[in-house]
N, C-alpha and C positions, 0 to 999 in steps of 0.2 A: 568446570565453572560457567562455560559458555552453554553448557547442554541444559544441566536443569536448575541453574542457579538464578534466570532470570525468567519474571516473569513479563506476557505480553499486556499491555495497559491500554487500553481504549476507552473512548465516548465517556467523559464527563458528563454528570447531572446535577442540578442543585434542585433542591425542595426545602423550600423552607431554610432552616440553619443547617442543614446536613447536607452532604457532598457524598456523589455515589459514582462509582465508574464500574469497570468491567475489566476481571485478570485473567489470560493465558496462562496457566498452569502446567509446564510441562511434565512437572513430577506427580502431574494427576491425568496423564495420558491425553495433556493439550486441552483438559475443561475446561471450560467460560464459566465464572464465578461474578456475579455481581457483590459487590462491597458496599460498605456505607461507611462513612466518618462523620462522628457527632463529637461537640464539646464534649460531651459525659461520658459517652463512651468508647470513645477511641475510633478505631476500626473493628469490623466484625464483618462477615460473612452474612449475606441477606440470601441465598437461593444456596438449597441445600443438595448434598449427593444425593443420587446419580445428577440432578438437572444440569444439562449445561446450554447455558445462555445464549445462544448462536442461531443464527438464520440461516439458510441457504439463498436466499434473492439473491439473484446474479451470481450464486454460489460463494462470492467472497465476500457476502453477508456485509454486519455494519449496522447500526442503528438498531439492536436486536431488545433494546428495552425503553421502558419510559417508567417514572414515577411521579404517581398525580396521589394527594393527600396521603400521604406515607402509607400507597400502596404500589405494588410495584409489577407490570406488567411484562411478559420478557414472553419471546419464542423459543421453545427448550431445540434443540439440535436433532435430538433421536426421532421424533415425529413430528416435529416443524408447526407443532400445535402452541398457540398463544394460551400461556399461564396468568391468571391473576393471584397474588398472592398479598395478604398482609402481613406486617413485621412480625416474624418469630412464628407465624402459621404454615400452615402446608400449605403447597400450590395448587391451586385449583384449576382446570381447561376450562379456557372460555371459547375455544374452536374444537370441531370436532374433527375436521377433514384434516388427514395428515397428509394430502396432495396440494395444499394449499399451505404457503409458503407467506411470510408477514415481515414487513421491517420498516423503518423510519417513524415511528411513531409522534405521534400529535395529539393532545386533547383540546376536546371543544369544551370548555369549562361551562358554556351557556347551555349547552345541550347535554352535559354530561356522557359525551359519546368520545370515541378513540378513531383517530379518522392514519390511516396507511397505506403503505403499498403492498400490494397482493401481488403475489404472483400464482396462477392457475396451474397447474402441471397433470389436470385431470384428465385432458384430451391424449388418451394415449398415443404415440405415433406424427404429433402434431406439436407445432411451436408453445411454448406455455405464453399464457396471456396475462400482459401487465394489467392492472388497474389502481385506483385509489380510490378504497371502500372505506365507509363509515361503520362502526358497529358500536351499538348502546352498551353502555357499562352493566346494564340492568340483566341484559341476556344476549345474543348473537345477533342476532335482527339487521344483519347484515345489508347495505346498501351500497351500488356501485356509486360513485360520485362521478368520477370520471375512467373514461375508456374509448378505443381505436387507435391510441398512439402505441407503436412499438416499447416505449418506455415511461416512465412516471418515476420522479425523486422529488423531496424537498417540500410535501405540502405544509405550509404554515398558516395558522392562522390571525390574526391582525388583533390587538390587542382589545380591541374594543367589540369582536368578535363578527363583524359583518362581514370581514372578507376572507378567502381564501388566496394565498398565493403559490403556485407548483411550476416544477418543471417540464419537460417534453422532449423528446428525441427520438428519432425513428431510425431504422436500418439506412443506410448503412454505415450511418455515424455511430462515432463512440459519446459519450459527454465531454469528452476533452478537444471534438471536432466542432459539434452545432448541437448546441440547444436551446429551448427557445422558453421565455419565461411568463405565464398568463398571471393574471388574477381573475375573482369570480367572487359575485357576491353572494354572501350565504342568505337565503331566506329562513324564516322563522319555522318552519318544520326542516331546515338542515338540507335543502337541495339546492343547486348550487345555479346560479342565475348570472345573467350580463357578461359574459366573458370577455376579456381584454387581453388579447395581446400585447404583452408591455415589450418585448424585443424582437427584434427582425429575424428573420430564419434564415439566413446565409452568413457561412463562415463567424461563426461567433460562441464563443461557447461561454454562456453564463451558469452559474454556480452559486450555491449557499443564499438563497434569497432570505431576507430576515426583516423584520417589520421594528421601526423604533418605537420607544414609550407613547409618541406622538401619532402613530399610525402612518408612518411614511416606508414605503418599503425597498430596501438596499438590496444591493446583489453585486455579484463578482462578475465581471467580464473580463474578456480578451481584444474587444474590439480596438483597444489602442495598441495590442502588441503583444502586452502585459496585462496577466490577472488582476486588474485593480478596483476598487472600489466604487461603485454606481448607486446614485437615489433613482427612484422614479416619481414625482411631483406634476402634479397639477397637468397630467399627460402626459409629460416630457423628461426622458434621462439626461440625469446631468450626472458628471465626471466630478465624484467626491475628494481622491485622492488620488492625483496623478503622479506615479512613481515609476520609474526603469527597474520594478522588482515583481513578485509575486505573490499576491495574498490569499493563496489558494494552492490546495496541490490535488494533485489528479484524484476525481472521484470513484476509485475503484470500489470505495466501501460508502456506504451511507451516513449523512448525520455528520460531516467534516464541518468543525465552528473556525476559521480561522478570524473574526472578527464576531466581537459584543457590544452592546451601549452601556456604556456607564451612566448615562444620562440622556435625555430627551437628543442633545446636541454634542455629546461626546462620546466618540466612540473608540474602545482599547482593541488595537488589532496588532496581526502579527505576520511579517511578510519575510521571503528569504532573497537576498542580494548576493550573486557571487559566492553561492553556496552555505551561507549563513544568516541564520533568522535572527531576527529581532522583533521586541514589542515595542509598540509606540499609540500615544495619546494623539487623538485628531478631535478639532473641533468643526463641528460641520458649520457652524456661523460665522465663524472669524477666518475658517482655514487655514489656521496655525496648527502645526504640530510639534511636537518632542520624542523626542524615544525615551523611552524606560529601560536604563540600562539593568541587565540582569546577568548571570551567569552562565544562561543557557544558548545553544547555536540552533537548538532545534527547540520550536514551539507549534504544538498543536492542540484541538481541544480545548480551546479556550471557550470560558461559562463565567459571568458577573454575578457577584452577590456581595451587599451590602459594604461598600467602599474596597471592594476584595475583586481581584480575578484570580480564577482559578486553570490551569494547563498543565497539560503533556508535557516536560521540558528536560532537555540533554545537551551536551556539552562532552567536549574532546576529554574529560576525564570523570564526568558521571553519567552513571546508566539513565535511561527513561525514570523520569520520576514524576508523581502526582505533585504539584505545588503550587503551596497558596501566595498571592502576589498581593500586600497590603499597599492596597494604589497611594493612600495620604504616606504613607512611612518610607516607599518604595523598599520595602523588603521582601525578601521571598521567605519561604518557609516550605520545607518535605513534608509530605503528610504520608505519603508511601514512593519508598525507591522498587524498581523493579528487581531487583537482588540485595539481599544484605551483605554479600559479598563486597568485598574492599580489596583493590591491588594497588599495589604499592607503583610509585611514579617510575620508577626505577623499570619497571617491566611494560610501560606503555606505549606506546609508539606515538608520537601527536599527528594527529592530520594538517597533511598541504594540502589546502587547494590549487591545484596548477591547469595552466591550458598549455594546451601542445598543438604543433601546426600539424593539419592532416591531408586529404585528400582534395584535390579540386582548389588550394589555395586557403581553407577554412582553418579555422582553431576549433579543436574540441576542448574540452573540460575533463576533471578526474580531480580524486583528492588521492593523495600518497602516502604512504607510510614508510618508513625505513624501518628495518629490524631493530629489535629494541630487547634486551634483556640485563640486567646492569651486572648478575653473575658470571658472563660470558664475554670475549672479546675476538671479533672474529681475526683468522691470520692478516697481515698487512696487503697481502698479494692476492687475496681473496674476495669476490665481489660474490652479493649474494645471489638467488634465486629470485626471479619474481613470479608472482601469482597474481593475475590480471583477474579482477575479480568483475564480472559482468551480471549487472542487475538487475530484475525481473521487470516485467512489464507487457511490451517495452517502456510504454509510457509511463517512467516511473523515475525517479532517480535516489542518490547516495547524497548523504549528508554530513559534514565535518564533527560527528559525535562518536561517544564513546560505544563500539561493537564489538561485543568480545570475540566473537566470531572470526574478525578479521585480527584480533591481540592474538588470536590463539596461532596467527602464522606467524606475526612478527616479533612472538617471543620465543618462535624454534629458529629465527635466523631468515625469516621469509622477507623479502619487500613485498607489499601490497599495492597495486593500482587499482583503484574503485574508479570505473569509466563512465561518465555521464557523456555519452556517446551523441552524436546529433538527433535528436528525438526525445532527448531526457526533458524535464520539467524542470522548472525552476531559472531557465535562460529566457522565455518569452516565446510566444508564437511562433513566430519566425523559424526559431529553431528546434522548436519542435515538429515542426514541419518537414524537416531536413530528410526526415524519415518516409516522408509518403510516398510510394511507391517503390522505396527503396531499402527495405527491410531485408537484411541478409548481405548488404552491400554498406550503408552509412554505416551502420553499427561495429560490423566486421573491420571496415578500413581504420575506424575509430581506434579499436580494441589492438590490433596490430601496431598502428602509430603511434598508441601512449607507450607501448613497450618498446618499441624505437627508440622514441625520444628517452627514455630511460638508461635504454643501450648506450647511446650516441653521448648522454651526458656524464658518462660512466659511474653511474650506479649501480648497475645489474648485471648479472653473466648472463652473455648474449646466448651459453650454449644451455642455459637451465631457466628456460621461459615456461610457466606454465598457464591454463588459462580454465576458469571455473565460473559455473554459472547458473541456475533456477531457471526453468519455464521459459520465458522466452532469451534469459539469459544462458541457458542452457542451447536453445539454438545457436546463439550466436557463438557459442563455444564449440559448438559443432561444426559448425560453417566456418571457423575461423580455423580451425584443423584439417577441411575437406579443400579448403578451396584458397589458402595461403599456406608458406612453409616455413614461419617464426617461430612457433611454438613447439616445445617438444614433449609436452604432454598435455592433458587436460583431464576436467572431471565436468561430467554433465549430470544434473538434478534436475527428475522430471522433465526435460528438454524437448524440445520438438524438432524430430529428425524427417517427416513429409508434410508438407505443407498442405497437400492435397488431402492426405487421411483427416489432417487437423482440421479441414473446413466440414468434413464431414462428421467427426465424433465431439466437437465441444459443444457447450451451452449456449442458449440464446444470447447471452449477452456479448460473448465475444465470437460468435457465428457469424459475421460479415464483418469482424476488426481487420480481416487480413485484406479485405477491398481497397483500402486506404494503405496499408503497408503493403501491399505488392501490387495488388490489381483486381478490377472485376472477375468473378469465376463463375464460370468457367472459360471465359470469352481469352482472357489471358494465361490459360491452363501452362502455357510455354514458360511463363517466368514461374509459376508454381514449380514446375519440373526441374527449372535450372537452379532455385536456389532451396531446393531439397537435398538435404546433404544423402541420403538414402538412396538416390540415384547418381552418385557419385563417389560413392564410399569403396572403390579401385584405386581412388585417389590419396585416401586416408593413409598415412604410414606412422603415424604418432600414435603413441600407447594411451588408452582412455579409461577412464572409471564412469560406471554408471549407476546412480541411483532413482529408485523408482517407488511409490507408493501404488500399492496392488487396488485401493479404492479411489484412485485419482481417477476424477470424471472429466478434468480439463484438458488434461495430456495424460489419453489413457496408455496402460502399460505397454501396450503393443508397439507404442513409439519407440520405447526404449530398448525390447524385445527385438525389433527390425535391426535396428543398427547394430546388436552387440552380435546376434547371429550373422550377421554380414563381417564385422570385423574377426570375429572366429574363424568363419571362412576361410577369410582371408590372409590368417596365420599371423594376427598382429595383435601386441598382447591389449588383454581386455580383461577388467572384473566388472561383476555386477552384483549389486545386490539390492534385492527387492524387499520392502517391510508391507507386512501385514498391518492393516487396521491403518495407515497413513493414507492422506487424500494428498492435494495439491499444495505442499509444502508441510514439512515435518515438524507433529507438535508433542509428539513423545522423546521426555529425555532419553533414555534408553538408545533411541533409534538415531538421534540426534548427535550422541556423542560417539554412537558404534560409527555413522558414517563420518564425523570429521577425523576420527582416529585409520579409519582404512582410506579413507584418502591421503593422510600422513603416511601410511604404512605404503601406499601405492606409489608416491613420489620419492621416497628414502629406497625403494628397488629401483625407479626409473633413472632417479640421478645420484645413486650410488651412494647412499649417507646414510649412517645408522640413527634412527632418532632414539631420543632421550627418554620418550614413553616406552611403559611396557606395554605393546600393543597387542592384542589379538591377531593372530597373521589372518588375511584373505586369500583368496585364490585367485590367482594372478595367470589366465591361460595364456599359451603361447610366449612363456617368457622366458 
């Protein structure tokens, strides 16, 4: 159920009376399919097999398609070309170069052209070049509108067609560190003139620029510590909705949307507070706002349409779904669930947001799940094992929603703690800044202290503590096992074991990420070495299982192989599973299933229990 039954849902788009979104299908080798929902035809696939609507800009993608006058434009993953298709017809390529990647599409209706972010990989051995370009819908005819910055995103045209807004940032910043909002006047020939810098260029993350129906520019900024909504009017920036809450998520992908315009002076927005998402309606003239009650605790990809709003929603008992919200009747209707599988409440553990003490007298956050399975009762004198689940990013977060890959563990008798360690999003800029220069320290401290907190409360077995994580979560996992003695086992999914190698091997988007997380490189080479577990593997005395995609360009396989070989030579229990055809994050159902079962099998041998599942054994060396 956790492997093949769950679709990934992304990027809702509205065109006339139809709703579009993108589905990632694990059962189809992780292929991304654009689908359309209309009142007359229901839900149907738009892009045919084998087309895969996924862009590789920034490697993480997002914003891979746009719909315009019942035509779909999308980036195809295999060749990274832009394709154009009329509904029901065969896609035809718009671009020819396979080394050019495109994302974050916007239509200029006045000049009948497409505007988007372009990432140019044609200069081998050199860093990719990012620009904003336009291309005529009558032929490729590409013009570069903006260049010179390291990164661009969010080209957005004003409703009257006179202005273009966009975001820029430069190394070593990430978009949640420092971005700049600009506008430029569009000439009759489509050229960009009279560029104005709207926001300051220091200690401010600006996201999601959007124009109101009356051509006022809005955006999200964390200048008040929280990602709140602002507007730019008459040359001045004004706070629109002040709240100790976050109205955005970290922009790992393009085309995110957490607020939309119901009318000229009314905004429908989603925001997160204390780990829970809510929807509100806000009047920009009166300043009044009201919460719109829904059953969802996570809301993303908001889009407006005719007295309705559409969004991707989830809750502790409901998987991610495409949801229609009737703004007049305050009713929700599910158009598509990410899974048709339903799980009885007796098998679901309810998430509990918790706070716990951590290093330096601070408080950290997490989501705690107790074991739950109505068919079984644990012995009264036995505490459950704890699995500390470390999210990736590290600038990311976990929410209190139904995640079957957590319920996989809780239904088998594990307690799970998802740690939103210092540096996670959803708790303000200052909380995010805790990780500045402290990656490998703060995240490890919070993961360890979260486990100790539950031990001290008598919730879990101190002798059966395990930690797992993918990507940056894998890094925290490996470091927790290397530099602390709390956990008794661990699982790393495509985790980083050598920071200095990561600096050289990774892609442009993250190539300077570690400068804020660790320090300038190579000036702080000593810190990179101190926080790289590969240099201290003689300190690991804990069994580990390691998973890796062989086509991963974000954390290449050699990262995993180095740590496996070191554990092998040290005679420590280790298992290694590498998957062909997988990149950074497993998308194929068979591999997701295999990795979950292999991890369970591994813990069963380490913690000495017999799993209820019939699992194909894995080789565990040195056991």
